[in-house]
C-alpha positions as CSV (number, residue, x, y, z in Angstrom):
1,M,56.7,183.0,126.1
2,T,59.0,185.9,126.3
3,G,59.3,188.8,124.0
4,A,62.1,189.2,121.5
5,E,63.5,192.1,123.6
6,T,63.6,190.1,126.8
7,T,66.8,188.6,128.0
8,I,66.7,186.0,130.8
9,V,69.9,185.2,132.7
10,L,70.1,182.4,135.2
11,D,72.4,182.5,138.1
12,D,74.9,179.7,138.7
13,A,72.6,177.9,141.3
14,S,69.6,178.0,139.0
15,T,71.7,176.8,136.0
16,S,73.0,173.9,138.1
17,A,69.5,173.0,139.4
18,I,68.0,173.0,135.8
19,R,71.0,171.0,134.5
20,L,70.4,168.4,137.3
21,M,66.7,168.2,136.6
22,L,67.3,167.7,132.9
23,S,69.8,165.0,133.6
24,K,67.1,163.0,135.4
25,L,64.7,163.1,132.4
26,E,64.4,160.7,129.5
27,E,65.4,162.1,126.1
28,H,61.8,162.5,124.9
29,D,61.0,164.5,128.0
30,V,64.0,166.8,127.4
31,A,62.8,167.2,123.9
32,A,59.4,168.2,125.3
33,V,61.0,170.8,127.5
34,F,63.0,172.2,124.6
35,E,59.8,172.5,122.5
36,M,57.9,174.0,125.4
37,V,60.4,176.9,125.6
38,G,60.6,177.2,121.8
39,G,64.2,176.2,121.8
40,T,65.2,179.6,123.0
41,G,66.6,181.1,126.2
42,P,68.8,179.6,128.8
43,I,66.6,176.6,129.5
44,G,66.4,175.9,125.7
45,D,70.2,176.1,125.6
46,L,70.6,173.7,128.5
47,A,68.1,171.2,127.0
48,A,69.8,171.4,123.6
49,G,73.2,170.7,125.3
50,R,71.9,167.6,127.1
């Protein structure tokens, strides 16, 4: 987990890679990723947008 004062920014290549990986997962697996990151940060945002 990251602290409230921490900001994580993904570069374009990382964002594309994570988006591709999430697209290969079933909905329940994407939900598990979302829950794992606490629904926050760039990965949470990408999972929520899937």
